[in-house]
N, C-alpha and C positions, 0 to 999 in steps of 0.2 A: 712323745717329745716334740718340741717345737719344730715346725717346718714340714710336717707331714701328718696328714690325718691318719690315725691308727685305730684299730679296734682289737679286741682280745684275740681274734682269729682272722687271718687272711689279710696280709699287708702287701704292698707293692713297692719295695725299696728300689734304689737305682740298680741298673743291670749292666751287663758287659757282653760284647759280641762273640759270636761263633762264626765259623766259616762254612757252615752247612749250606747246601744249595738253597736259593730263595725260591722254593716251590711250595705250592699249597695242595695238599692231598685231598682227594675227594672225601675221604673220611672226616678230615678236619672241617671242610666246608659244610658237610652234612651236619656235623655236631654243632657248629656255630650258628647255622641258619635253620635249625629245626623249628618249625612252627609249633607253638604250644597247642594249637587246635588239632594237630596231627598226632599228638601223643596218645598212648594207650590210657584209657581212663580206668583208674584203680579205685577200689573202695577205701575210704579214709582209714588210716591206721588206728587200731583199737587196742592192741596188746603191746604195751611198752617193753615187755620182757623179750619179745621175739620180733624185732623190727624187720620189715621186708627190705628196707634200704640200708646198705652199709654206709659207714661214714664217707667212704670214697665216692659214693654216688652224689652226696651233697657237695663235696669238693668240686666235682665236675660240672656243676651248674655254671653256665657261662655268664658273661656280661660284656658290654661294649660301651665305650665312651668316645665322643668326638675328640680328636686331638688336633685337627687342622681342617679348615674349610676355606677354599679359595673364593675371593671376592666375586668372581664371575659366576659362582654357583656350580661350576663344572668339575672342580677337584675337591673330593671329600675323603677324609682319612680318619680312621678310628683305631683305637687300641683295644685289644682283647687278649685274654689269657687262654683262649680256646686250645692253643697248642701245648699248654702246660706252663708257659711263662708269657708275660705281657709283650705282645708284638704289634707292629703297625700294619694295617690293611688299607688298601685303596679300594673304594667302591667303584666299579666300572659302570659304564653307561648302561650296561645290561642289568645292573643291580646285583652283580656278582662280586664277591670279595676277592681281591688279589693280595696275597701276603707279600709284604715288602721287606720285612726284617725276619731274621731267624737267629737272634743272639741267644747264647746259652742262658743268660740271666735276664733276658728281655730288655726293654727300653725304659728310660726314665722320662724323656721329653722329646718333643719335636717342634721345630720352628720352620714354618713354610715361607719360602721366598715370595716376594710380591708377584713375580712372574709365574710362580706356581710350578716351575719345572725342577726346582731343587728344594732341598730342605736340610736343616741341621738336625741331627739325631744325637742324643746323649745317652750313654750307657756305661755301666761300671761292672767290675768283677765281684761276684759272690757277696753282694750286700755291702761292699766297702763304701758306697756312695761317692767314690772318687770318679765322677762321671767324666768321660772323655768325649770329644766332639768328632762326628763323622759328617761328611757332605754326602747326601743321598740323592740319587736320581729318582724322582717321584714316579716315573713311568715304569722303570725296570727294577728299582730297588738297589741298583749298583752303588757301592760305597767307596769313598775315599777318606782315609783317616786323616784328620786335621791335627789332632793332638795325641801324644803318646807319652804322657808323664803321669803315671799312676799316683804319684805323691801329691798331685795338684788336683783340685776339684774345679770343674767348669760348669757354668749354668747361666740362667737368665738371658738366653740368646735373643737378640733382636737383629733383624736384617737391616742394612742400610737401604735407603730408598732406591738406589740404583742396582741392587742385588750383587754388587761387587765386593761388599765387605759386610762383616757382622760385628756387633757389639756383644760383649759377654762379661760376666763377672768371674773372677778366679782368685785363689789365694796363692798366686805364683811367687810373690815376693818373699814371703816368710812362712807359708803354710798356715798362717793364722788369720791375717787380715784379708778381706775380700775387697779388691779394687775393680774398677771398670776398665776394660780394654777394647781396642778395635783391632780386627784382623783383616788384612787384605787377602782375599781368597786366591788371587792369582799367584802371589808370591809366598803366601803363608806367613808373612811377617806380621807381628803384633806390637802394639804400643799401648802404654797405659794412658788413659785420658781423664781419669778421675781418681783421687785419693792421694794427694801429694802433701797433706798436712797431718800432724799428729791428731788433730781433732776428728779427722775423717777415717782414722784407723778403726778397724772392727768389721762390721758387716754392712756392705753397701749392695744395693740391688737396683735393677733398671725398672722403672715404672712405665715410661712411654718415650717414644721418639716423635718429634714434631712432624707435621705434614710436609714441610720443606726439607726435612732430613738434617737440619742444622742444629737441633737442640735435643738434649736428653733430659728427662725428668728422672732424678735419682733419689732413692730413699736410703737414709742412713739410720740404722737401728741404734738407739741409745740404751735400750733394755730389750728384753725378749719380746715385748709388745709395743713399746713406744718408739716412735721414729720421727725424724725430720726429713723435709723435702728440699732438694736443691735443683736448680736449673742450670745446666751446663751448656755453654755455647761451644759447639764443636769446631767452629772456625777459629776462634781466638783462644780457646782453652780456659776462658774465665767462667766462673760460676757464681751464683748468688743463692743465698738461703731464702726459701720461700715461707718457712714456718717460724713461728715465734720461739724464742729461747725458753728453756725450762718449763715447757708445757707438757703435762701428762696426758698425751693424746696419741691416738693411732690414726694415720692417714694412709689410705690404700685405694686401689681401683682408680688411679689417677689417669685422666685424659687431658692432654694439652690441646686446646682448640686451635683451629687454623690461624687465628690472629696472633698466636704465641703470647697472648696476654691473659687469657682466662683458662681456668681449669675446672673440670668436674671431678668429684672424688667422693669418697665415703670418709667420715670423720666422727669420732666420739668425744670431741673436745668441748661439747656443750655442757650446760650445767647439770643435766641429769645423766650424762655419761652414756647415752644411747647412741650407737653408731647410726648416723643418718646421711642421706644424700646432701651434698654440700657443694659450694662454689667458692673459688678463690680468684684473686687477681694478682698477677705478677707485680711485685713491688709493694704489696700489702700483705701483712700476716693475718689479716682478719679472715674469719671463716663465716660464710653466709649459709644459713640453712633455709632454703626456700619453703615457705609455709603454704604449699599448694594443695595439701590434703590428698595428694596422690598415693602416698604410702602411710599406713596407719602408724602414728608416732609412738605407739606402745612397743613396737617391735624394731629390732635392729635390722639394718641393711647389711646383707652379707657380701654383696658385690654389685658392680655396675659394668656394663659393656656398651661401648659406643661404636657405631658402624664406621667403616673405613671412609665414607664420605661425610661423616659427622652429622648425618641427618636423623638417625634413629638411636634410641637408647633403651637398654633393658636393665631393669633393676630387680635384684633378688632380695626379698624380705624373708627374715627368719622368724616365723611365728611359732614360738615354743618348740623349735626344732623342725618344723615343717617349712620347706622352702616354697615361697610363692613368687611367681614371676609377674612383673608389670612391664608393659611396652609403651613407648610414646614417641612422637615426633618432637625433636628438640626445639626447633624454632617456634612452632605453634603451641607446644606443650599439650597437644591433643593426645589423649590416651588411645591406644590401639587395643584390639581384642587380644587376650592372652590365650595360650593353648588350653583347650577344654579337657584338661587331664587332672585327675585327683591323685596327687603323689608329690614327689620331690623332683624339681627341675633344676639342672645345673649345667655348667660348661657350655654357656651360650655363645654362638658364633653367627654373625650376619653375612648375607651376600648382598649384591647390589640391588636386588629386587625388593629388599626389605624382609625377605624370609630369614628364619633362623633355624639352625640345627642345634640340638641340645641333648643331654642325657636325661632320661626319665626313668625313675624307679620308685619303688615303695616297699613296705614291709613284706608284701606277698608277691612281688614281681621283681625280677632281676633287672639290672640296668640295660637299657637299649637306647639307640639313637633315633630321634624323630626329627622331622622337619615341619615347620609351621609357617604359613603365609598369612599374616594378619589382615591383608587386603581381601584375598579370595577366601580366607578362612579354610584353607585346605590343610588338613593334618595328615601326615604320611609317616608311617613307621619304616625306618630304613634298615634296621638290623633286627634279627630274630634269634636271640641267644637261646642256647639249649638249656632245658631243665633236666637233662640227663634221664629222661623218662619218668620223672616224679610228677605226679598230678598236682597242679598248682592249687587246687581246692584244699589240699592238706595244709597249706601255709596259713599262718595266724596273724591277724592284725593286733597291734597293742592298744591298750587303753592309756591315755595320758592322765596320770593321777598326781596328787601332791601329798606330802606328809610333812609333819613338823619335826624339826631337829631339836637338839638339847636346849637351844635358846629361842625356840618358837619360830625360827626362820623356816619359811615354806620352801621345800625342795621339790622341784618337778621331777617326774620319773615316768618312763614308759614301762608298763606292766603287761607281760604276756602270760597267758595261761594256755595249756594244751587244749586241742579240740575235745569237746565233750566234758570239759571240766565241770564238776558239780560244786557250786559255791559253798564255802564253809568247810570243804574237805582239805585237810593238810596234804600237800604234795611236796616232793623235793624241789627246792628253788635254788637258782644260781643268780647271785648279784653280780652284775658286770660293771667293773670300774673302767671308765674311759681313760685314754691317754691325754697328754698335754703337759701340765694340767689345763692349759688353755685349749680345751677341746669341748666337745658336746656330743652326748649320745643322741642320735637322731633316728627317726623311724624310716630308715632306708633298709634295703634288702641285706640280710645277713645269713649266709649259709649256716654259720655256727648256731645262731639263735634258732633258726627254723629246725635244725637237726635236734637241738635240745628239746624243743617243743614236741617234735615228732616222737621222741623217746620218753615222753611223759614228764618232762621237767618244766617248771615255771621259770620265767626270767624277769628280773627287775633291773632296769638300766637307769640309774639316777643321774641327774645333773646337779651335783653337789656344789657348794660354794667354791669359787675358783673357775667354774665352767664359763665358756663363752656363750654368747647368744642372749644374755640377759642384762647387758649394760656393764659399764666400766666398774661400778661399785661392787657388783656381785662378783665380777672377775677378780677383783683385788682382795677379796675377803679371806683368801688362804695364803697370802704372801708372807714370806719370811717367818716371823714369829708365830703366825697363825696357822702354820702348816698342819698341825694335828686337828684343827677344827674340822677340816674336811673329812678326816677319819671318823670323827664323831657323827658326821652326817651319814656315813655308810653304816655305822652302828645303829643309828636311828632307822635306817632302811630295813635292817634285819628285825628290829623291834616292831616296825609297822607291819611287816609280813606276818609275824606271830600274832600280833594283836587283832589282825583282821582274819585270822583263821586260814590263811593261805598256806602256811607251813608251820613247823614246830621244831623244837630242839632236836638235833640229830639229823635234820633234813635240809640244812642250809650250807651252801658253798659260796665262795667268792672267786672271781676270775678277772684278771686284768692284764693288759699289756702296756709296756713302756712305763709312763708314769703310773698307769693303772697297776703295773707289776709292783711298784713301790707300795701302792695302796694295799695290795694283797699281803705283802710282808708286814706292813704296818698294822693291819687289822689282826693278824694272828699273833703279833707280839703285844699289842696294846690290849686286846680282848681275847685272851687265849681260850676261853671257854665258850665263845659265841658261835663258832662255825665248826663244821665237821669235815670239810675238805676245802682246799685252796689250790689255785693254779695261777702261777706267776710267769708271764712271758716277758723277756727282756726288761726285767725290773731292777730298780735301784735298791741295793741293800745297805750301802755305806756311802753317805753323801760326800764324805771327804775323799775317799778313793775314787768315787764317780767323777767328782770335779777335777781331781788330779789327772785322771786317765782318759776322760772324754776327749774327743778331737779338739785340738787347741783352738780352732775357729769357733767352737761352741761354748767354751768355758765362761767367758765374761758374761754372755747373755744368760747362761744358766745360773750364774752366781746372783744375778739381779733378781732371780725368781726364788731360789732356794735358800740363799744366804751365802756370804763370802767365805772363802778359805781362811780369811783372817779371823773368823769367829768359829774356831774348831770345837769349842764346847757346845755351841748350839747345834752344829752339824752332827756331833756325836749324839746329842740328846734326841734328835729326830730320826736317827739311823737305826733301822730295825736290827742290824747285825749285832748291836750291843745288847739286845734283849732276846737273842735267839734261844737262850736257855728257858724262856717262858713258853716256847712253842709246843703246843699239844696237838695242833691240827695237822693231819697228813697233808703234805705239800708236794705238788708237781711243779718242777722248775723247767722252763723251756727257754732256750737262748740260741743265738747265732754266734758262732765263733769269731766272725769278722765284724761284729757290731761296733761302729765308730761312735755311736751315740751313748749307749750304756755298755761299756766293755764287758766281755765275758767274765772278767774277774769278779764282777758283782754276783753272778750266779754261783761261781765256784766258792766264794766266801760263804754264802748262805748254805749251800749243800754241805760243805765241810763242817760248819758250825752245828747243824742239825745232826749230822752223823756222829759228831763228837759227843753230843748230848743224848744219844740213843733215841732220837726222834724218828719219825717216818717221813722219808723224802725220796722221791723218784725224780728222774731228770730225762730230758731229751735235748741233746746238743747237736746242732746242725753245723757241719764243718764248712759248708758252702753258702751260708746265709749270714745276713747282718742283723738289722733291727727288725726281725720278724721273718717268718718263712714266706717266701714269695713264689716258690716253684711248687707245682702240683705234686711232684715226686716227694716233697717234704711236707706239704700240707696234709696229704692223706695220712701218713703215720701220726702227725700231730693231732688231727681230729680223732683218729682211732684211739690213741693212747689217752687223750683227754676224756673221751666218753667212758672208756674202760675204768679210768681212775674215779670218775664220779659214781659210776655204777657200783664200784667196790666199797666206797666210803659213805655214801648217802643212803640212809634207811628209806625204804619204800612202804614199810608197814604202817598201818593207821593207828 
């Protein structure tokens, strides 16, 4: 669903605090920072029927991502789920991690003050996504709760330049519309600063705060993907619209330069709909796309980052799902050396020396944090996440392939086959449907994918029409009345696998989470004889009840994608629940009882319908989760049950 990247297994929704002592055990530190080179070297797995590694072992593979980096270069913070839920760590001068948070449900976000001694942390209870705000001492981890209204969601926190106040978004007025507020930290008093007209109701978010602290750039979403930009003068309370009216375009990654007149951003409002590096001037709605040849124009720009002194810029290109980083000095446009790493780089943060810290991962290596100095060309790995004793050489790289859909549209996909696979031999295959639908399957590290490969399964992860990363036109190809065309792309994926001898009838399954869960339901109702097993996590079964029961602040944006409640006949026509009597495929349903995005009622409807019709359905419902299992204690039974389900229903005989 929109607003969070998801995959079929292993999500990180918003979390909520505990009052456990803020300590880091030696065992936790050892697990988090176990060097891959020190692991026991095991022979590659060769017998899929008797795996050495239990599903729990794969779940315990760690990862780390930068969450804050002080401009001085002396304060570095990262988030890791090494303790079983995502928590914040501070890397000490000795290179040792100090755990700062110990919330039962982990953390959702962190915003570091300019001084670096304080931070705002967001966390929520049991997957509810109703994040509350805490003021944290970055040295000790000491917490002061700033908000305690679980019916309201807080987020998008920016510090005032004097570190005495914060700006944030919240749906405090009516639980539906997100407006922008300012809080004085000394008194705790808040005031609304943006969102005073009917036209600005809906979803507003903070893009940037000016260097002088007097202006905010704010985005207002008209649909789930298209938005407008506004410039708010915090002194007068007046604002002006920066973007043109009625333009189908997305503007993001906005930086207001020190002159308060020019902006760098990413925009897909050009004629070919490819998101590119762009510039704008305050007072003009024109968007300029500098033709500097720095970024290959065939590929979309995923994001840009500008250093705090506005000297350096980092740009992330999305090359068919692979993230490529480019660096340059803004004034001279001189390109700087990029980190010499072959994989995906993301979450880039600058310090005053021009160095960056970032997350780096790939299909065969989990995410860790690295530092790169483009002047000295010094590359340093800062975190060393645990592989839980699994030999990295057992992991498999994908092949980027394309196949033709029903209308000859070329669909890109990442194809994985197990180690030792003999070409032309049919093996059990799992087709993975990504969430979104404005999402993209990417060649990053997936515990679930690698566990499947280790157990003898092939995996195909397509980017069907409606996926992001390939331009605006491709992204819009499944909107509203075209919803089922994306299902036809998944059908073509199954046909591609059979035609190329990779698998055969009786050996194919589909797995998807969030919108991908709807894809699973849709595939087994539209094509009941195609697949032999299906697994749906937090999926939509009935678009009408989904729209009626999803969180009120989400409804309007989701209607713009799936179709409005005012068109019930269409919503019924695309809803799998009304065709549940067609289902022949054994189905595993996984859901969180507290899911605010796709309410638990969607899972219950589908389970009840299949049971009524005498079909095969199993389920796994987590009482303390929301839009996907985020805690290790729940991910382990999810992985185990899912693998057992596939082993039961997919044939392995040739």
